[in-house]
C-alpha positions in Angstrom: -43.0 108.3 76.7 -44.8 106.5 79.5 -46.2 109.0 82.1 -44.6 107.0 85.0 -41.2 107.2 83.4 -41.6 110.8 82.5 -42.5 111.8 86.1 -39.6 109.6 87.5 -37.1 111.4 85.1 -38.5 114.9 86.1 -38.0 114.1 89.8 -34.7 112.4 89.6 -31.7 113.8 91.4 -28.2 112.5 90.9 -25.8 113.7 93.9 -22.9 112.6 95.8 -23.8 110.1 98.5 -23.6 110.8 102.2 -23.3 108.5 105.1 -26.9 108.7 105.8 -27.5 106.9 102.5 -25.7 103.8 103.7 -28.7 101.6 104.5 -30.2 102.2 101.0 -26.9 101.6 99.3 -26.4 98.3 101.2 -29.9 97.2 100.4 -29.3 97.8 96.7 -25.9 96.1 96.9 -27.5 93.1 98.5 -30.4 93.1 95.9 -28.3 93.6 92.8 -24.9 91.8 93.4 -24.4 88.1 93.4 -21.3 88.8 95.6 -22.3 91.9 97.5 -19.8 94.1 99.3 -20.2 94.0 103.2 -21.9 96.8 105.0 -18.6 97.8 106.7 -16.7 97.9 103.4 -19.3 100.3 101.9 -19.4 102.3 105.1 -15.6 102.7 105.2 -15.6 103.8 101.6 -18.3 106.4 102.3 -16.8 107.6 105.6 -13.1 106.9 105.6 -11.7 106.4 102.2 -10.7 109.8 100.5 -10.2 108.1 97.2 -13.8 106.7 97.1 -16.7 108.7 95.5 -20.2 107.5 95.5 -23.1 108.9 93.6 -26.8 108.1 94.2 -29.8 108.6 91.9 -32.8 109.2 93.9 -36.5 110.3 93.7 -38.2 111.7 96.7 -35.5 110.5 99.1 -35.7 106.8 97.6 -32.4 105.7 96.2 -33.0 103.9 92.9 -29.3 103.3 92.0 -25.8 104.2 92.9 -22.2 104.1 91.5 -18.9 104.1 93.3 -15.6 104.9 92.0 -12.1 105.2 93.3 -10.0 108.2 92.0 -6.3 108.2 91.9 -4.4 111.1 90.4 -6.0 111.7 86.9 -7.8 108.3 86.7 -10.9 106.8 88.1 -12.1 103.3 88.4 -15.7 102.4 88.5 -16.2 99.9 91.3 -19.9 99.4 91.4 -23.0 100.3 89.5 -26.3 99.0 90.8 -29.8 99.9 89.9 -33.0 98.5 91.6 -34.6 95.9 89.5 -37.8 97.9 89.8 -36.3 100.7 87.8 -34.2 99.1 85.2 
């Protein structure tokens, strides 16, 4: 395995997103999506929508990708999955 990838995987952390991650999530959304969600839509999901859950994959504070889903009862719908083109 390539040493860069090996180090990246070793340092990779997947965690639930927090409001402080908004700027990096919006940047990824704009980079990856031909029809990106607005900053305000993402902010509302992160801060106000109790059905929305966002996860980020980060290395040393840099978010490489994120996933959002909406949960209702015993089901979840994946809303977005974006990974920076640099790390695909």
